PyMOL Python script that loads the backbone (N, CA, C, O; Angstrom):
from pymol import cmd

cmd.read_pdbstr("""\
ATOM      1  N   MET A   1       0.828  -1.191   0.000  1.00  0.00           N
ATOM      2  CA  MET A   1       0.000   0.000   0.000  1.00  0.00           C
ATOM      3  C   MET A   1       0.867   1.247   0.000  1.00  0.00           C
ATOM      4  O   MET A   1       0.766   2.076   0.904  1.00  0.00           O
ATOM      5  N   SER A   2       1.691   1.378  -0.978  1.00  0.00           N
ATOM      6  CA  SER A   2       2.585   2.521  -1.036  1.00  0.00           C
ATOM      7  C   SER A   2       1.851   3.809  -1.374  1.00  0.00           C
ATOM      8  O   SER A   2       2.388   4.896  -1.162  1.00  0.00           O
ATOM      9  N   HIS A   3       0.627   3.708  -1.897  1.00  0.00           N
ATOM     10  CA  HIS A   3      -0.114   4.912  -2.245  1.00  0.00           C
ATOM     11  C   HIS A   3      -0.528   5.711  -1.014  1.00  0.00           C
ATOM     12  O   HIS A   3      -0.878   6.884  -1.147  1.00  0.00           O
ATOM     13  N   LEU A   4      -0.502   5.122   0.171  1.00  0.00           N
ATOM     14  CA  LEU A   4      -0.891   5.835   1.383  1.00  0.00           C
ATOM     15  C   LEU A   4       0.194   6.774   1.883  1.00  0.00           C
ATOM     16  O   LEU A   4      -0.075   7.601   2.755  1.00  0.00           O
ATOM     17  N   LYS A   5       1.414   6.674   1.360  1.00  0.00           N
ATOM     18  CA  LYS A   5       2.485   7.560   1.802  1.00  0.00           C
ATOM     19  C   LYS A   5       2.293   8.979   1.285  1.00  0.00           C
ATOM     20  O   LYS A   5       2.900   9.917   1.801  1.00  0.00           O
ATOM     21  N   ASP A   6       1.450   9.140   0.267  1.00  0.00           N
ATOM     22  CA  ASP A   6       1.227  10.452  -0.334  1.00  0.00           C
ATOM     23  C   ASP A   6      -0.076  11.075   0.149  1.00  0.00           C
ATOM     24  O   ASP A   6      -0.817  11.649  -0.648  1.00  0.00           O
ATOM     25  N   ILE A   7      -0.364  10.970   1.435  1.00  0.00           N
ATOM     26  CA  ILE A   7      -1.591  11.526   1.985  1.00  0.00           C
ATOM     27  C   ILE A   7      -1.439  13.035   2.097  1.00  0.00           C
ATOM     28  O   ILE A   7      -0.525  13.529   2.757  1.00  0.00           O
ATOM     29  N   GLN A   8      -2.333  13.756   1.453  1.00  0.00           N
ATOM     30  CA  GLN A   8      -2.309  15.215   1.485  1.00  0.00           C
ATOM     31  C   GLN A   8      -3.227  15.702   2.602  1.00  0.00           C
ATOM     32  O   GLN A   8      -4.400  15.332   2.657  1.00  0.00           O
ATOM     33  N   ILE A   9      -2.684  16.538   3.494  1.00  0.00           N
ATOM     34  CA  ILE A   9      -3.471  17.128   4.571  1.00  0.00           C
ATOM     35  C   ILE A   9      -3.478  18.629   4.368  1.00  0.00           C
ATOM     36  O   ILE A   9      -2.423  19.263   4.342  1.00  0.00           O
ATOM     37  N   SER A  10      -4.652  19.191   4.224  1.00  0.00           N
ATOM     38  CA  SER A  10      -4.790  20.628   4.029  1.00  0.00           C
ATOM     39  C   SER A  10      -4.515  21.362   5.345  1.00  0.00           C
ATOM     40  O   SER A  10      -4.702  20.808   6.428  1.00  0.00           O
ATOM     41  N   ASP A  11      -4.069  22.615   5.235  1.00  0.00           N
ATOM     42  CA  ASP A  11      -3.853  23.427   6.436  1.00  0.00           C
ATOM     43  C   ASP A  11      -5.176  23.760   7.119  1.00  0.00           C
ATOM     44  O   ASP A  11      -5.214  24.007   8.324  1.00  0.00           O
ATOM     45  N   THR A  12      -6.259  23.765   6.346  1.00  0.00           N
ATOM     46  CA  THR A  12      -7.572  24.093   6.889  1.00  0.00           C
ATOM     47  C   THR A  12      -8.384  22.854   7.233  1.00  0.00           C
ATOM     48  O   THR A  12      -9.565  22.965   7.562  1.00  0.00           O
ATOM     49  N   ALA A  13      -7.770  21.670   7.163  1.00  0.00           N
ATOM     50  CA  ALA A  13      -8.481  20.423   7.469  1.00  0.00           C
ATOM     51  C   ALA A  13      -8.900  20.398   8.935  1.00  0.00           C
ATOM     52  O   ALA A  13      -8.146  20.835   9.805  1.00  0.00           O
ATOM     53  N   PRO A  14     -10.099  19.888   9.212  1.00  0.00           N
ATOM     54  CA  PRO A  14     -10.537  19.785  10.608  1.00  0.00           C
ATOM     55  C   PRO A  14      -9.592  18.903  11.419  1.00  0.00           C
ATOM     56  O   PRO A  14      -9.153  17.850  10.956  1.00  0.00           O
ATOM     57  N   ARG A  15      -9.289  19.349  12.632  1.00  0.00           N
ATOM     58  CA  ARG A  15      -8.390  18.599  13.509  1.00  0.00           C
ATOM     59  C   ARG A  15      -9.088  18.369  14.839  1.00  0.00           C
ATOM     60  O   ARG A  15      -9.872  19.200  15.300  1.00  0.00           O
ATOM     61  N   LYS A  16      -8.793  17.241  15.441  1.00  0.00           N
ATOM     62  CA  LYS A  16      -9.370  16.899  16.739  1.00  0.00           C
ATOM     63  C   LYS A  16      -8.277  16.334  17.636  1.00  0.00           C
ATOM     64  O   LYS A  16      -7.272  15.807  17.158  1.00  0.00           O
ATOM     65  N   VAL A  17      -8.489  16.452  18.945  1.00  0.00           N
ATOM     66  CA  VAL A  17      -7.554  15.920  19.934  1.00  0.00           C
ATOM     67  C   VAL A  17      -8.285  14.841  20.720  1.00  0.00           C
ATOM     68  O   VAL A  17      -9.414  15.043  21.168  1.00  0.00           O
ATOM     69  N   GLY A  18      -7.633  13.694  20.883  1.00  0.00           N
ATOM     70  CA  GLY A  18      -8.249  12.593  21.601  1.00  0.00           C
ATOM     71  C   GLY A  18      -7.218  11.670  22.212  1.00  0.00           C
ATOM     72  O   GLY A  18      -6.019  11.950  22.185  1.00  0.00           O
ATOM     73  N   VAL A  19      -7.695  10.563  22.764  1.00  0.00           N
ATOM     74  CA  VAL A  19      -6.851   9.590  23.455  1.00  0.00           C
ATOM     75  C   VAL A  19      -6.923   8.259  22.709  1.00  0.00           C
ATOM     76  O   VAL A  19      -7.997   7.830  22.287  1.00  0.00           O
ATOM     77  N   ILE A  20      -5.771   7.614  22.551  1.00  0.00           N
ATOM     78  CA  ILE A  20      -5.702   6.318  21.876  1.00  0.00           C
ATOM     79  C   ILE A  20      -6.336   5.255  22.775  1.00  0.00           C
ATOM     80  O   ILE A  20      -5.933   5.086  23.925  1.00  0.00           O
ATOM     81  N   THR A  21      -7.333   4.538  22.242  1.00  0.00           N
ATOM     82  CA  THR A  21      -7.966   3.460  22.999  1.00  0.00           C
ATOM     83  C   THR A  21      -7.548   2.084  22.492  1.00  0.00           C
ATOM     84  O   THR A  21      -7.722   1.091  23.198  1.00  0.00           O
ATOM     85  N   SER A  22      -6.994   2.011  21.270  1.00  0.00           N
ATOM     86  CA  SER A  22      -6.511   0.739  20.740  1.00  0.00           C
ATOM     87  C   SER A  22      -5.438   1.007  19.699  1.00  0.00           C
ATOM     88  O   SER A  22      -5.596   1.861  18.827  1.00  0.00           O
ATOM     89  N   ASP A  23      -4.332   0.254  19.807  1.00  0.00           N
ATOM     90  CA  ASP A  23      -3.260   0.362  18.817  1.00  0.00           C
ATOM     91  C   ASP A  23      -2.843  -1.028  18.339  1.00  0.00           C
ATOM     92  O   ASP A  23      -1.698  -1.232  17.934  1.00  0.00           O
ATOM     93  N   ALA A  24      -3.771  -1.977  18.387  1.00  0.00           N
ATOM     94  CA  ALA A  24      -3.453  -3.371  18.089  1.00  0.00           C
ATOM     95  C   ALA A  24      -3.223  -3.628  16.598  1.00  0.00           C
ATOM     96  O   ALA A  24      -2.480  -4.543  16.243  1.00  0.00           O
ATOM     97  N   ARG A  25      -3.842  -2.844  15.729  1.00  0.00           N
ATOM     98  CA  ARG A  25      -3.714  -3.087  14.293  1.00  0.00           C
ATOM     99  C   ARG A  25      -2.513  -2.348  13.716  1.00  0.00           C
ATOM    100  O   ARG A  25      -2.097  -1.312  14.235  1.00  0.00           O
ATOM    101  N   ASP A  26      -1.969  -2.890  12.646  1.00  0.00           N
ATOM    102  CA  ASP A  26      -0.814  -2.281  11.992  1.00  0.00           C
ATOM    103  C   ASP A  26      -1.246  -1.031  11.235  1.00  0.00           C
ATOM    104  O   ASP A  26      -2.176  -1.078  10.430  1.00  0.00           O
ATOM    105  N   LYS A  27      -0.569   0.088  11.495  1.00  0.00           N
ATOM    106  CA  LYS A  27      -0.799   1.374  10.834  1.00  0.00           C
ATOM    107  C   LYS A  27      -2.202   1.936  11.061  1.00  0.00           C
ATOM    108  O   LYS A  27      -2.675   2.756  10.274  1.00  0.00           O
ATOM    109  N   SER A  28      -2.860   1.506  12.117  1.00  0.00           N
ATOM    110  CA  SER A  28      -4.190   2.010  12.456  1.00  0.00           C
ATOM    111  C   SER A  28      -4.313   2.145  13.962  1.00  0.00           C
ATOM    112  O   SER A  28      -3.626   1.456  14.717  1.00  0.00           O
ATOM    113  N   CYS A  29      -5.196   3.044  14.396  1.00  0.00           N
ATOM    114  CA  CYS A  29      -5.470   3.187  15.816  1.00  0.00           C
ATOM    115  C   CYS A  29      -6.880   3.724  15.998  1.00  0.00           C
ATOM    116  O   CYS A  29      -7.454   4.333  15.095  1.00  0.00           O
ATOM    117  N   LYS A  30      -7.425   3.485  17.188  1.00  0.00           N
ATOM    118  CA  LYS A  30      -8.722   4.036  17.551  1.00  0.00           C
ATOM    119  C   LYS A  30      -8.474   5.222  18.466  1.00  0.00           C
ATOM    120  O   LYS A  30      -7.718   5.123  19.432  1.00  0.00           O
ATOM    121  N   VAL A  31      -9.114   6.348  18.159  1.00  0.00           N
ATOM    122  CA  VAL A  31      -8.963   7.562  18.952  1.00  0.00           C
ATOM    123  C   VAL A  31     -10.328   7.928  19.518  1.00  0.00           C
ATOM    124  O   VAL A  31     -11.295   8.087  18.773  1.00  0.00           O
ATOM    125  N   GLN A  32     -10.403   8.060  20.845  1.00  0.00           N
ATOM    126  CA  GLN A  32     -11.652   8.453  21.489  1.00  0.00           C
ATOM    127  C   GLN A  32     -11.661   9.964  21.673  1.00  0.00           C
ATOM    128  O   GLN A  32     -10.750  10.530  22.277  1.00  0.00           O
ATOM    129  N   ILE A  33     -12.702  10.618  21.145  1.00  0.00           N
ATOM    130  CA  ILE A  33     -12.863  12.064  21.228  1.00  0.00           C
ATOM    131  C   ILE A  33     -13.995  12.354  22.208  1.00  0.00           C
ATOM    132  O   ILE A  33     -15.089  11.809  22.063  1.00  0.00           O
ATOM    133  N   GLN A  34     -13.746  13.205  23.206  1.00  0.00           N
ATOM    134  CA  GLN A  34     -14.788  13.596  24.152  1.00  0.00           C
ATOM    135  C   GLN A  34     -15.203  15.033  23.887  1.00  0.00           C
ATOM    136  O   GLN A  34     -14.369  15.891  23.599  1.00  0.00           O
ATOM    137  N   PHE A  35     -16.514  15.288  23.988  1.00  0.00           N
ATOM    138  CA  PHE A  35     -17.037  16.629  23.781  1.00  0.00           C
ATOM    139  C   PHE A  35     -18.294  16.800  24.623  1.00  0.00           C
ATOM    140  O   PHE A  35     -18.853  15.820  25.115  1.00  0.00           O
ATOM    141  N   SER A  36     -18.738  18.037  24.789  1.00  0.00           N
ATOM    142  CA  SER A  36     -19.934  18.339  25.567  1.00  0.00           C
ATOM    143  C   SER A  36     -21.010  18.904  24.658  1.00  0.00           C
ATOM    144  O   SER A  36     -20.729  19.702  23.763  1.00  0.00           O
ATOM    145  N   VAL A  37     -22.252  18.479  24.898  1.00  0.00           N
ATOM    146  CA  VAL A  37     -23.395  19.021  24.170  1.00  0.00           C
ATOM    147  C   VAL A  37     -24.426  19.491  25.186  1.00  0.00           C
ATOM    148  O   VAL A  37     -24.533  18.943  26.283  1.00  0.00           O
ATOM    149  N   LYS A  38     -25.168  20.497  24.810  1.00  0.00           N
ATOM    150  CA  LYS A  38     -26.196  21.029  25.684  1.00  0.00           C
ATOM    151  C   LYS A  38     -27.502  20.286  25.430  1.00  0.00           C
ATOM    152  O   LYS A  38     -27.926  20.136  24.284  1.00  0.00           O
ATOM    153  N   HIS A  39     -28.141  19.821  26.509  1.00  0.00           N
ATOM    154  CA  HIS A  39     -29.411  19.121  26.367  1.00  0.00           C
ATOM    155  C   HIS A  39     -30.447  20.104  25.824  1.00  0.00           C
ATOM    156  O   HIS A  39     -30.560  21.216  26.339  1.00  0.00           O
ATOM    157  N   PRO A  40     -31.204  19.720  24.797  1.00  0.00           N
ATOM    158  CA  PRO A  40     -32.114  20.680  24.163  1.00  0.00           C
ATOM    159  C   PRO A  40     -33.237  21.175  25.072  1.00  0.00           C
ATOM    160  O   PRO A  40     -33.676  22.317  24.935  1.00  0.00           O
ATOM    161  N   LYS A  41     -33.707  20.341  25.994  1.00  0.00           N
ATOM    162  CA  LYS A  41     -34.820  20.753  26.845  1.00  0.00           C
ATOM    163  C   LYS A  41     -34.366  21.320  28.185  1.00  0.00           C
ATOM    164  O   LYS A  41     -34.869  22.354  28.623  1.00  0.00           O
ATOM    165  N   TYR A  42     -33.427  20.654  28.834  1.00  0.00           N
ATOM    166  CA  TYR A  42     -33.056  21.018  30.198  1.00  0.00           C
ATOM    167  C   TYR A  42     -31.838  21.921  30.293  1.00  0.00           C
ATOM    168  O   TYR A  42     -31.608  22.524  31.342  1.00  0.00           O
ATOM    169  N   GLY A  43     -31.057  22.031  29.238  1.00  0.00           N
ATOM    170  CA  GLY A  43     -29.941  22.955  29.232  1.00  0.00           C
ATOM    171  C   GLY A  43     -28.678  22.459  29.913  1.00  0.00           C
ATOM    172  O   GLY A  43     -27.665  23.159  29.919  1.00  0.00           O
ATOM    173  N   LYS A  44     -28.720  21.260  30.488  1.00  0.00           N
ATOM    174  CA  LYS A  44     -27.536  20.715  31.141  1.00  0.00           C
ATOM    175  C   LYS A  44     -26.546  20.241  30.080  1.00  0.00           C
ATOM    176  O   LYS A  44     -26.938  19.689  29.052  1.00  0.00           O
ATOM    177  N   TYR A  45     -25.264  20.465  30.342  1.00  0.00           N
ATOM    178  CA  TYR A  45     -24.230  19.992  29.426  1.00  0.00           C
ATOM    179  C   TYR A  45     -23.922  18.528  29.726  1.00  0.00           C
ATOM    180  O   TYR A  45     -23.674  18.151  30.872  1.00  0.00           O
ATOM    181  N   ILE A  46     -23.942  17.720  28.684  1.00  0.00           N
ATOM    182  CA  ILE A  46     -23.742  16.282  28.804  1.00  0.00           C
ATOM    183  C   ILE A  46     -22.454  15.911  28.093  1.00  0.00           C
ATOM    184  O   ILE A  46     -22.190  16.388  26.989  1.00  0.00           O
ATOM    185  N   ARG A  47     -21.647  15.058  28.726  1.00  0.00           N
ATOM    186  CA  ARG A  47     -20.416  14.591  28.083  1.00  0.00           C
ATOM    187  C   ARG A  47     -20.756  13.476  27.106  1.00  0.00           C
ATOM    188  O   ARG A  47     -21.449  12.519  27.450  1.00  0.00           O
ATOM    189  N   ARG A  48     -20.263  13.612  25.901  1.00  0.00           N
ATOM    190  CA  ARG A  48     -20.432  12.584  24.872  1.00  0.00           C
ATOM    191  C   ARG A  48     -19.054  12.178  24.382  1.00  0.00           C
ATOM    192  O   ARG A  48     -18.067  12.880  24.601  1.00  0.00           O
ATOM    193  N   ARG A  49     -19.004  11.030  23.712  1.00  0.00           N
ATOM    194  CA  ARG A  49     -17.736  10.594  23.136  1.00  0.00           C
ATOM    195  C   ARG A  49     -18.012   9.880  21.827  1.00  0.00           C
ATOM    196  O   ARG A  49     -19.097   9.346  21.599  1.00  0.00           O
ATOM    197  N   THR A  50     -17.010   9.886  20.983  1.00  0.00           N
ATOM    198  CA  THR A  50     -17.061   9.159  19.730  1.00  0.00           C
ATOM    199  C   THR A  50     -15.696   8.530  19.494  1.00  0.00           C
ATOM    200  O   THR A  50     -14.676   9.042  19.954  1.00  0.00           O
ATOM    201  N   VAL A  51     -15.690   7.425  18.781  1.00  0.00           N
ATOM    202  CA  VAL A  51     -14.444   6.725  18.481  1.00  0.00           C
ATOM    203  C   VAL A  51     -14.182   6.836  16.986  1.00  0.00           C
ATOM    204  O   VAL A  51     -15.040   6.501  16.169  1.00  0.00           O
ATOM    205  N   ILE A  52     -12.990   7.309  16.634  1.00  0.00           N
ATOM    206  CA  ILE A  52     -12.608   7.519  15.241  1.00  0.00           C
ATOM    207  C   ILE A  52     -11.436   6.606  14.910  1.00  0.00           C
ATOM    208  O   ILE A  52     -10.486   6.494  15.684  1.00  0.00           O
ATOM    209  N   GLN A  53     -11.511   5.953  13.751  1.00  0.00           N
ATOM    210  CA  GLN A  53     -10.400   5.141  13.256  1.00  0.00           C
ATOM    211  C   GLN A  53      -9.428   6.080  12.555  1.00  0.00           C
ATOM    212  O   GLN A  53      -9.841   6.865  11.702  1.00  0.00           O
ATOM    213  N   ALA A  54      -8.157   6.018  12.894  1.00  0.00           N
ATOM    214  CA  ALA A  54      -7.159   6.915  12.310  1.00  0.00           C
ATOM    215  C   ALA A  54      -5.990   6.120  11.740  1.00  0.00           C
ATOM    216  O   ALA A  54      -5.671   5.030  12.215  1.00  0.00           O
ATOM    217  N   HIS A  55      -5.361   6.682  10.719  1.00  0.00           N
ATOM    218  CA  HIS A  55      -4.207   6.058  10.075  1.00  0.00           C
ATOM    219  C   HIS A  55      -2.935   6.527  10.775  1.00  0.00           C
ATOM    220  O   HIS A  55      -2.736   7.725  10.979  1.00  0.00           O
ATOM    221  N   ASP A  56      -2.076   5.576  11.142  1.00  0.00           N
ATOM    222  CA  ASP A  56      -0.817   5.859  11.837  1.00  0.00           C
ATOM    223  C   ASP A  56       0.300   5.176  11.050  1.00  0.00           C
ATOM    224  O   ASP A  56       0.619   4.014  11.303  1.00  0.00           O
ATOM    225  N   GLU A  57       0.888   5.891  10.106  1.00  0.00           N
ATOM    226  CA  GLU A  57       1.842   5.305   9.155  1.00  0.00           C
ATOM    227  C   GLU A  57       3.059   4.693   9.839  1.00  0.00           C
ATOM    228  O   GLU A  57       3.478   3.599   9.461  1.00  0.00           O
ATOM    229  N   GLN A  58       3.644   5.367  10.841  1.00  0.00           N
ATOM    230  CA  GLN A  58       4.866   4.870  11.486  1.00  0.00           C
ATOM    231  C   GLN A  58       4.601   4.083  12.770  1.00  0.00           C
ATOM    232  O   GLN A  58       5.552   3.676  13.437  1.00  0.00           O
ATOM    233  N   ASN A  59       3.355   3.862  13.129  1.00  0.00           N
ATOM    234  CA  ASN A  59       2.994   3.156  14.368  1.00  0.00           C
ATOM    235  C   ASN A  59       3.633   3.812  15.591  1.00  0.00           C
ATOM    236  O   ASN A  59       4.200   3.118  16.435  1.00  0.00           O
ATOM    237  N   VAL A  60       3.549   5.126  15.697  1.00  0.00           N
ATOM    238  CA  VAL A  60       4.164   5.842  16.817  1.00  0.00           C
ATOM    239  C   VAL A  60       3.229   5.962  18.014  1.00  0.00           C
ATOM    240  O   VAL A  60       3.705   6.119  19.139  1.00  0.00           O
ATOM    241  N   ALA A  61       1.928   5.893  17.813  1.00  0.00           N
ATOM    242  CA  ALA A  61       0.970   6.078  18.902  1.00  0.00           C
ATOM    243  C   ALA A  61       0.839   4.807  19.727  1.00  0.00           C
ATOM    244  O   ALA A  61       0.756   3.704  19.188  1.00  0.00           O
ATOM    245  N   LYS A  62       0.823   4.981  21.034  1.00  0.00           N
ATOM    246  CA  LYS A  62       0.657   3.863  21.960  1.00  0.00           C
ATOM    247  C   LYS A  62      -0.617   4.069  22.772  1.00  0.00           C
ATOM    248  O   LYS A  62      -1.164   5.171  22.811  1.00  0.00           O
ATOM    249  N   LEU A  63      -1.079   3.021  23.409  1.00  0.00           N
ATOM    250  CA  LEU A  63      -2.302   3.051  24.190  1.00  0.00           C
ATOM    251  C   LEU A  63      -2.231   4.129  25.272  1.00  0.00           C
ATOM    252  O   LEU A  63      -1.280   4.157  26.053  1.00  0.00           O
ATOM    253  N   GLY A  64      -3.223   5.009  25.325  1.00  0.00           N
ATOM    254  CA  GLY A  64      -3.284   6.059  26.336  1.00  0.00           C
ATOM    255  C   GLY A  64      -2.666   7.381  25.929  1.00  0.00           C
ATOM    256  O   GLY A  64      -2.796   8.358  26.667  1.00  0.00           O
ATOM    257  N   ASP A  65      -1.997   7.455  24.782  1.00  0.00           N
ATOM    258  CA  ASP A  65      -1.391   8.705  24.318  1.00  0.00           C
ATOM    259  C   ASP A  65      -2.463   9.719  23.931  1.00  0.00           C
ATOM    260  O   ASP A  65      -3.511   9.350  23.400  1.00  0.00           O
ATOM    261  N   ARG A  66      -2.196  11.000  24.197  1.00  0.00           N
ATOM    262  CA  ARG A  66      -3.064  12.079  23.710  1.00  0.00           C
ATOM    263  C   ARG A  66      -2.495  12.515  22.366  1.00  0.00           C
ATOM    264  O   ARG A  66      -1.325  12.887  22.268  1.00  0.00           O
ATOM    265  N   VAL A  67      -3.336  12.467  21.322  1.00  0.00           N
ATOM    266  CA  VAL A  67      -2.869  12.712  19.960  1.00  0.00           C
ATOM    267  C   VAL A  67      -3.756  13.726  19.250  1.00  0.00           C
ATOM    268  O   VAL A  67      -4.884  13.998  19.662  1.00  0.00           O
ATOM    269  N   GLU A  68      -3.211  14.273  18.174  1.00  0.00           N
ATOM    270  CA  GLU A  68      -3.978  15.149  17.284  1.00  0.00           C
ATOM    271  C   GLU A  68      -4.166  14.417  15.969  1.00  0.00           C
ATOM    272  O   GLU A  68      -3.221  13.845  15.427  1.00  0.00           O
ATOM    273  N   ILE A  69      -5.404  14.438  15.451  1.00  0.00           N
ATOM    274  CA  ILE A  69      -5.693  13.814  14.168  1.00  0.00           C
ATOM    275  C   ILE A  69      -6.298  14.857  13.243  1.00  0.00           C
ATOM    276  O   ILE A  69      -6.917  15.821  13.694  1.00  0.00           O
ATOM    277  N   ALA A  70      -6.112  14.652  11.941  1.00  0.00           N
ATOM    278  CA  ALA A  70      -6.640  15.572  10.936  1.00  0.00           C
ATOM    279  C   ALA A  70      -7.436  14.778   9.913  1.00  0.00           C
ATOM    280  O   ALA A  70      -7.111  13.631   9.608  1.00  0.00           O
ATOM    281  N   GLU A  71      -8.475  15.400   9.391  1.00  0.00           N
ATOM    282  CA  GLU A  71      -9.304  14.744   8.388  1.00  0.00           C
ATOM    283  C   GLU A  71      -8.596  14.747   7.043  1.00  0.00           C
ATOM    284  O   GLU A  71      -7.925  15.717   6.690  1.00  0.00           O
ATOM    285  N   CYS A  72      -8.746  13.664   6.296  1.00  0.00           N
ATOM    286  CA  CYS A  72      -8.128  13.543   4.978  1.00  0.00           C
ATOM    287  C   CYS A  72      -9.093  12.789   4.068  1.00  0.00           C
ATOM    288  O   CYS A  72     -10.244  12.544   4.431  1.00  0.00           O
ATOM    289  N   ARG A  73      -8.614  12.428   2.890  1.00  0.00           N
ATOM    290  CA  ARG A  73      -9.454  11.655   1.971  1.00  0.00           C
ATOM    291  C   ARG A  73      -9.704  10.267   2.565  1.00  0.00           C
ATOM    292  O   ARG A  73      -8.924   9.821   3.407  1.00  0.00           O
ATOM    293  N   PRO A  74     -10.755   9.580   2.157  1.00  0.00           N
ATOM    294  CA  PRO A  74     -10.989   8.231   2.669  1.00  0.00           C
ATOM    295  C   PRO A  74      -9.842   7.288   2.316  1.00  0.00           C
ATOM    296  O   PRO A  74      -9.469   7.163   1.150  1.00  0.00           O
ATOM    297  N   LEU A  75      -9.290   6.630   3.322  1.00  0.00           N
ATOM    298  CA  LEU A  75      -8.186   5.696   3.127  1.00  0.00           C
ATOM    299  C   LEU A  75      -8.678   4.254   3.079  1.00  0.00           C
ATOM    300  O   LEU A  75      -8.034   3.396   2.477  1.00  0.00           O
ATOM    301  N   SER A  76      -9.811   3.989   3.708  1.00  0.00           N
ATOM    302  CA  SER A  76     -10.432   2.669   3.680  1.00  0.00           C
ATOM    303  C   SER A  76     -11.912   2.867   3.996  1.00  0.00           C
ATOM    304  O   SER A  76     -12.406   3.995   4.005  1.00  0.00           O
ATOM    305  N   LYS A  77     -12.608   1.778   4.252  1.00  0.00           N
ATOM    306  CA  LYS A  77     -14.038   1.865   4.542  1.00  0.00           C
ATOM    307  C   LYS A  77     -14.314   2.690   5.801  1.00  0.00           C
ATOM    308  O   LYS A  77     -15.307   3.415   5.860  1.00  0.00           O
ATOM    309  N   THR A  78     -13.448   2.584   6.802  1.00  0.00           N
ATOM    310  CA  THR A  78     -13.695   3.262   8.082  1.00  0.00           C
ATOM    311  C   THR A  78     -12.691   4.361   8.413  1.00  0.00           C
ATOM    312  O   THR A  78     -12.901   5.091   9.382  1.00  0.00           O
ATOM    313  N   LYS A  79     -11.611   4.509   7.649  1.00  0.00           N
ATOM    314  CA  LYS A  79     -10.568   5.487   7.993  1.00  0.00           C
ATOM    315  C   LYS A  79     -10.588   6.689   7.054  1.00  0.00           C
ATOM    316  O   LYS A  79     -10.372   6.556   5.850  1.00  0.00           O
ATOM    317  N   SER A  80     -10.852   7.871   7.629  1.00  0.00           N
ATOM    318  CA  SER A  80     -10.768   9.132   6.900  1.00  0.00           C
ATOM    319  C   SER A  80      -9.997  10.166   7.708  1.00  0.00           C
ATOM    320  O   SER A  80     -10.063  11.359   7.413  1.00  0.00           O
ATOM    321  N   TRP A  81      -9.275   9.724   8.712  1.00  0.00           N
ATOM    322  CA  TRP A  81      -8.484  10.599   9.568  1.00  0.00           C
ATOM    323  C   TRP A  81      -7.063  10.062   9.618  1.00  0.00           C
ATOM    324  O   TRP A  81      -6.842   8.856   9.501  1.00  0.00           O
ATOM    325  N   VAL A  82      -6.097  10.967   9.792  1.00  0.00           N
ATOM    326  CA  VAL A  82      -4.694  10.569   9.862  1.00  0.00           C
ATOM    327  C   VAL A  82      -4.068  11.210  11.103  1.00  0.00           C
ATOM    328  O   VAL A  82      -4.362  12.360  11.430  1.00  0.00           O
ATOM    329  N   LEU A  83      -3.212  10.462  11.784  1.00  0.00           N
ATOM    330  CA  LEU A  83      -2.529  10.956  12.974  1.00  0.00           C
ATOM    331  C   LEU A  83      -1.481  11.985  12.557  1.00  0.00           C
ATOM    332  O   LEU A  83      -0.634  11.693  11.712  1.00  0.00           O
ATOM    333  N   THR A  84      -1.528  13.190  13.140  1.00  0.00           N
ATOM    334  CA  THR A  84      -0.564  14.226  12.785  1.00  0.00           C
ATOM    335  C   THR A  84       0.564  14.323  13.804  1.00  0.00           C
ATOM    336  O   THR A  84       1.722  14.504  13.428  1.00  0.00           O
ATOM    337  N   LYS A  85       0.236  14.203  15.106  1.00  0.00           N
ATOM    338  CA  LYS A  85       1.300  14.262  16.111  1.00  0.00           C
ATOM    339  C   LYS A  85       0.812  13.692  17.436  1.00  0.00           C
ATOM    340  O   LYS A  85      -0.386  13.649  17.715  1.00  0.00           O
ATOM    341  N   VAL A  86       1.767  13.260  18.235  1.00  0.00           N
ATOM    342  CA  VAL A  86       1.496  12.809  19.599  1.00  0.00           C
ATOM    343  C   VAL A  86       1.725  14.012  20.502  1.00  0.00           C
ATOM    344  O   VAL A  86       2.838  14.530  20.584  1.00  0.00           O
ATOM    345  N   ILE A  87       0.682  14.451  21.173  1.00  0.00           N
ATOM    346  CA  ILE A  87       0.769  15.634  22.035  1.00  0.00           C
ATOM    347  C   ILE A  87       1.400  15.272  23.376  1.00  0.00           C
ATOM    348  O   ILE A  87       2.290  15.968  23.867  1.00  0.00           O
ATOM    349  N   GLU A  88       0.924  14.171  23.962  1.00  0.00           N
ATOM    350  CA  GLU A  88       1.405  13.773  25.285  1.00  0.00           C
ATOM    351  C   GLU A  88       1.464  12.250  25.341  1.00  0.00           C
ATOM    352  O   GLU A  88       0.475  11.577  25.053  1.00  0.00           O
ATOM    353  N   ALA A  89       2.604  11.716  25.706  1.00  0.00           N
ATOM    354  CA  ALA A  89       2.755  10.267  25.814  1.00  0.00           C
ATOM    355  C   ALA A  89       2.095   9.771  27.093  1.00  0.00           C
ATOM    356  O   ALA A  89       2.042  10.486  28.094  1.00  0.00           O
ATOM    357  N   ALA A  90       1.600   8.555  27.054  1.00  0.00           N
ATOM    358  CA  ALA A  90       0.942   7.962  28.215  1.00  0.00           C
ATOM    359  C   ALA A  90       1.967   7.648  29.299  1.00  0.00           C
ATOM    360  O   ALA A  90       3.099   7.262  29.006  1.00  0.00           O
ATOM    361  N   VAL A  91       1.559   7.818  30.547  1.00  0.00           N
ATOM    362  CA  VAL A  91       2.411   7.480  31.682  1.00  0.00           C
ATOM    363  C   VAL A  91       2.179   6.011  31.999  1.00  0.00           C
ATOM    364  O   VAL A  91       1.049   5.598  32.260  1.00  0.00           O
ATOM    365  N   VAL A  92       3.241   5.230  31.976  1.00  0.00           N
ATOM    366  CA  VAL A  92       3.115   3.780  32.190  1.00  0.00           C
ATOM    367  C   VAL A  92       3.265   3.450  33.647  1.00  0.00           C
ATOM    368  O   VAL A  92       3.190   2.281  34.026  1.00  0.00           O
TER     369      VAL A  92
END
""", "prot")
cmd.dss("prot")
cmd.show_as("cartoon", "prot")
cmd.util.cbc("prot")
cmd.orient("prot")
């Protein structure tokens, strides 16, 4: 899959920060993103989370790391995000 080395990331591409929840697959990882939404009726802020599949070309991300991911073209059926940098390494 040498065509994946030429992944173009725009400067204006959406970026998110999350925590690695799985790094078991080669060149892939699961990133959990947490965010808050306001309840439409009661106004209370509720914590929500989503899990995004991200491409990790060099396998640098480890379980528990805080990482930044950026949106890119679809790389597979479930991957449209690519790991840009590791912000904070997990404490073992």
